[in-house]
C-alpha positions, 0 to 999 in steps of 0.5 A: 276667741271669735274676732267677727266683731273686729273691723280688721281693715280699719284697725290695720289702716290706723296702725303705724306698722302696717305696710299696706297703707295707700293700697287696696286690700282686704283681710283674708284669713285670721288665725289664732296662734296662742292664748295666754292668761295671767291666772288672776283676772279676766285678762286673755292675751291672744296672738293672731296671724292676719293675712292681708290680700292686695287687689292692685296691679302689684297684688300679693299678700302679707301676714302680720302678727297681731297681739290682742288683749281682751277683758270682760269690762272696759279698761279705761287705762288703755282706752286709746288702744281699743280695737273693738268688742266681740261676742263670746260664749261667756258674753261681751269681750272688750279687745285692745292692742296687746302691745299697749297693754302692760298687763298682757306684755308682762305675761310675755316677760314671765315666759322669758323668766320661766325659760331662764333656768332651762333655756326654753319654756312653753306658755300658751302655745308660745315657745320662749327661748333664753340665751344662757348667762342673762337675767331678767327681773319678773318685776320689770315694767313694760312700756311701749315705745313710739316712733317705730313703723315696721315693728313694735317695741317695748321697753322693760324699765332700763334693763331690756327692750322687746321687739315684736315683729309685725310683718312675719313669715316662716323661717329663722329671722336674721335679726334673732339669728345674728344677734344670738351668734354675736351675743354668744361670741361676746361681741361688744358692738351690739346690744346683747340678745336675752331671748326670743319667742317662736311657735310652730305653724300647723301644716308643716310651714315651719317655725314662726319667730314672733319677738326678741328681747335684748339689752336696753342701751340706756345711754344710747343716741341714734347715729343719724341724730348724732351725725346731723347734730355734728353737721349743724354745729359745723354750719353754725359757724361757716368761717371755721373749717371742718377740722377746726369746728366742734362739729368734726365727726372724723373720730366718731366715723373712724370708730364706727368703721372699726365697730363694723369691721369687728362685727364683719369679722365675727360673722365671718368666723360664725357663718359660711364664707364663699369666694365665688367666681366670674359667674357671680361677678357677672350676675351681680353686675347684671342685676345692678344694670337691670336696676339702673335701667328700671330706675331710669324709666322712673327717674329720667334725671339718672340717664346723663350718668348712665354710661359711667354707671354701667362702666362702674358695674361692668368693672365688677365683672372684670374682678372675676371673684366675689367674696361673700359672707353674712352681713347686716344687709340694710346698714345706715346711720339709723341702724347704729347707736352711740353709747358711753361704751362705744358704737353699737349696731342694731336691727340685723333683719336685712331689707324688710321687703325681701323674704327671709330666704333672700335676706340670709344669703351671703353678700359682699361686706362692701354692701354694708360699707356702701350703705354707711357711706351714703348715710354720711352723705345724707346726714350732711345734705339733709341739714344743708337743705333745711337751711332757710333765708341764706343769701347766695354766697352763704348758701354756696359756702354752706354747701361746700362745708357740708360736702367737706363734712361728708367727705371727711366722715366717709374717708375716716369711716373707710380708713377705720374699717380697712385698718381693722380688717387688715389683710381681709380688706383685700386690695385697694383697687378691688375694694375701689371697684366694689365700693363704686358699684355698691354706692352707685347701686344704693344711690340709684335706689335712693333716686327712685325713692326720693322721686316718689316720696321726697322730690325736693331731695332728689339732688342728694342721690343725683350728686352721688351718681355724678361723682361715680367714676371721677376718682 
């Protein structure tokens, strides 16, 4: 379909998932990847690969997957998702955002159903894969979810959820790769993978993975929301200690640590594991120091902690060894769900800004642990900072209780994790060095982010940096 009638720049700018907002850009190449039809009415479900080129100092380009649907007649039911009208050989076509079109997304569901018996099915140029032993009802009703940013998701009743990747690049998506391995391994700590969609790009670029469908966790509660709710309960009665309060999160934190350990152990069994030498620890320390120096130019408030942070990074060099494996790569409470069956880890894509080739590299599992420790700290401090109208003594007690909640949650999470790993956790001194370094590295990143986006929150990472080297 000719898309000359679509104002791509305007369309991208108003979507939630476009990552280039605020940057000058133009749409370059628009490539049609696939076209699917339901065989009943005039619906065409088309998938495009759109290249965005930036003209600021940072420059560069990105590619986005854009599923569209088009009809001969306007569709009032999805008028809110209207993209534009285009002239075709058969007349005017009315174009809509395909993710918001139930009829279009039902065709994707049919592709997954077709693949159930053989494991793979072709439809409209797309290749649908299924994990054996899973079943999908073709009558499931798709509904787009709101609130997401970097990707788009649809819920199929209470059975499945499909994540449509927006910013894409050739190669194996780690979210699919890890979920497949953990699902086939019988992990109880994730939402099981049902299948995924991919296509081979022309020109020898390789495979492009477009979407994944997995178990919908009907009873799930977002981990960060659960943690902040716990802090609010604690701070509602400041006379009670954390242990006495109904807001104690220690048990949940310990169980979350156990879940992460189980996932890390299964990843160790399923992917290559390396024990790297002194060159690796020196390189890691050098990278952390470079990030610190760059951050200090943006956040001068970091500099008073500079000597202690450099000492924490240099201590990594002295270890002389670094054990690495596949990890989550971007772990925090927002990447966890609490269900009636326990904690589940989600979104194994890794850091969104990094290319796949970097995201799939082995890393220290302590990076995941550090990310979660920082997230507990954020949960406590965000609730504390949201309080208004407290006098000075009450504000001081509120801050103390928040620190106690964070320290207790972090301690129990770490204890649960280490106990579950057993001998694989290494020595206490070694993990102490690595955790200090990774926590500091994460807090330095947070300080830059808060300085640029939420300057009133910069005290959260700065307080963490102040604690480094004081154990």
